[in-house]
C-alpha positions as CSV (number, residue, x, y, z in Angstrom):
1,X,-6.2,-3.1,-24.8
2,X,-7.1,-0.9,-26.8
3,X,-6.5,2.8,-27.2
4,X,-7.8,5.7,-29.2
5,X,-5.3,7.6,-31.2
6,X,-5.6,11.1,-30.7
7,X,-3.3,12.5,-33.4
8,X,-6.1,15.1,-34.6
9,X,-6.4,17.4,-30.8
10,X,-7.5,15.8,-27.2
11,X,-10.2,18.7,-27.3
12,X,-11.4,17.9,-30.9
13,X,-11.6,14.3,-31.4
14,X,-11.8,12.8,-35.1
15,X,-14.5,13.5,-37.0
16,X,-16.8,10.5,-37.3
17,X,-16.9,10.3,-40.8
18,X,-12.9,9.7,-40.3
19,X,-11.2,6.2,-41.1
20,X,-11.8,4.8,-37.8
21,X,-9.9,1.6,-38.4
22,X,-6.5,3.7,-38.2
23,X,-8.2,5.5,-34.4
24,X,-7.9,2.6,-32.5
25,X,-4.3,0.8,-31.8
26,X,-2.9,-1.8,-29.2
27,X,-1.1,0.3,-26.8
28,X,0.5,-2.6,-25.0
29,X,2.9,-3.2,-28.1
30,X,3.9,0.8,-27.6
31,X,5.2,-0.3,-23.9
32,X,7.8,-2.7,-22.5
33,X,6.1,-6.0,-21.8
34,X,6.0,-6.7,-18.3
35,X,6.1,-3.5,-16.9
36,X,2.8,-1.6,-16.1
37,X,1.9,1.9,-15.3
38,X,-1.5,2.0,-14.1
39,X,-2.5,5.1,-13.4
40,X,-0.9,6.8,-16.3
41,X,-2.9,4.2,-18.7
42,X,-6.3,4.6,-16.6
43,X,-5.1,8.4,-17.3
44,X,-4.4,7.5,-20.6
45,X,-8.2,5.9,-20.8
46,X,-10.1,8.2,-19.1
47,X,-8.8,11.0,-21.7
48,X,-9.9,8.5,-24.5
49,X,-13.1,7.9,-22.6
50,X,-13.8,11.8,-22.8
51,X,-13.3,12.2,-26.1
52,X,-15.1,9.1,-27.6
53,X,-18.2,10.4,-25.4
54,X,-18.1,13.8,-27.1
55,X,-17.6,12.0,-30.1
56,X,-20.8,10.5,-29.5
57,X,-22.6,13.6,-28.5
58,X,-21.5,14.8,-32.3
59,X,-22.6,12.1,-33.5
60,X,-26.0,11.8,-31.9
61,X,-26.5,15.7,-33.1
62,X,-25.1,14.8,-36.8
63,X,-27.1,11.4,-36.9
64,X,-29.1,10.1,-34.1
65,X,-29.4,6.8,-35.5
66,X,-25.3,6.4,-35.9
67,X,-24.1,5.8,-32.1
68,X,-23.7,2.1,-32.5
69,X,-19.6,2.4,-33.2
70,X,-18.9,5.4,-30.4
71,X,-21.1,3.1,-28.1
72,X,-19.4,0.2,-28.7
73,X,-15.6,2.2,-28.1
74,X,-17.1,3.5,-25.2
75,X,-17.8,0.3,-23.6
76,X,-14.6,-1.2,-24.9
77,X,-12.6,1.6,-22.8
78,X,-14.6,1.0,-20.0
79,X,-13.7,-2.7,-20.2
80,X,-10.0,-2.2,-20.2
81,X,-10.6,0.3,-17.5
82,X,-12.3,-2.5,-15.5
83,X,-9.7,-5.1,-16.7
84,X,-7.0,-2.5,-15.1
85,X,-8.5,-1.8,-11.9
86,X,-9.1,-5.6,-11.6
87,X,-4.8,-6.1,-12.1
88,X,-4.0,-3.5,-9.0
89,X,-6.0,-5.1,-6.7
90,X,-3.2,-7.7,-6.0
91,X,-0.9,-4.7,-5.7
92,X,-3.4,-3.0,-3.1
93,X,-3.9,-6.3,-0.9
94,X,-0.3,-6.8,-0.7
95,X,0.2,-3.0,0.4
96,X,-2.1,-3.2,3.0
97,X,-0.6,-6.1,4.3
98,X,2.5,-4.8,4.3
99,X,1.1,-1.4,6.0
100,X,-0.4,-3.4,8.6
101,X,2.4,-5.8,9.4
102,X,4.5,-3.0,9.7
103,X,1.8,-1.6,12.4
104,X,2.0,-5.1,14.4
105,X,5.9,-5.1,14.3
106,X,6.2,-1.3,15.6
107,X,3.8,-2.6,18.2
108,X,5.7,-5.6,19.8
109,X,9.1,-3.2,19.7
110,X,7.0,-0.2,22.1
111,X,5.9,-3.6,23.9
112,X,9.1,-4.8,24.4
113,X,10.5,-1.1,25.3
114,X,7.9,-0.8,27.7
115,X,8.8,-4.5,29.2
116,X,12.4,-3.3,29.1
117,X,11.8,-0.2,30.9
118,X,9.6,-2.1,33.8
119,X,12.5,-4.9,33.6
120,X,15.2,-2.1,34.7
121,X,12.7,-0.9,37.3
122,X,12.7,-4.2,38.9
123,X,16.2,-4.8,38.8
124,X,16.5,-0.9,40.3
125,X,14.0,-2.1,43.3
126,X,15.7,-5.3,43.8
127,X,18.8,-3.6,44.4
128,X,17.8,-0.9,46.3
129,X,16.2,-4.0,48.6
130,X,19.2,-6.4,48.8
131,X,21.2,-3.0,49.7
132,X,18.6,-2.6,52.7
133,X,18.5,-6.0,53.9
134,X,22.7,-5.9,53.9
135,X,22.0,-2.7,55.9
136,X,19.7,-4.0,58.2
137,X,20.9,-6.5,61.4
138,X,19.7,-9.8,62.6
139,X,19.2,-12.6,61.4
140,X,17.6,-11.5,57.7
141,X,20.9,-9.4,57.4
142,X,22.8,-11.9,57.8
143,X,21.3,-14.4,55.3
144,X,21.6,-11.4,52.8
145,X,25.2,-10.9,53.1
146,X,26.2,-14.7,52.8
147,X,24.1,-15.2,50.3
148,X,25.4,-11.8,48.7
149,X,29.4,-13.2,49.2
150,X,28.6,-16.7,47.8
151,X,27.3,-15.3,44.3
152,X,24.0,-17.4,44.7
153,X,21.6,-14.4,43.6
154,X,19.8,-15.6,40.3
155,X,21.0,-13.6,36.8
156,X,18.8,-11.1,35.6
157,X,17.8,-11.4,31.6
158,X,19.0,-8.5,30.0
159,X,16.2,-7.8,27.3
160,X,17.6,-5.0,25.5
């Protein structure tokens, strides 16, 4: 990727007659290899693009037929921006996937909490019915007492 040298001033780009070979540098060598600051690089390229556009306008005013070198540099900056944006796509896809999975996990946790509440309500209701059967008179009450005394009541699962 290429970058424009803003050694003169961002508001006033280098004059077209200046040595253009020194204005283009390789900025990947200036940064740590493997570490990409996409936002910073895109911001840098956007500023560079604005300076190159102003330089193109100045060239068109002074020498309308000498626009080709500036246009080539503008095309290179656009190419670099497109490369950075394309390099960012896997990171964006991974972030979107993580977010979607977090939403699914939260939905499952909420569903489990609702099920646990319903199980607790069902346990309470069953306990009330068992107490009502014990207090009731008749054959049903005797069988409820014998089942309760024998410990044959089915164990309820703890879903918490």
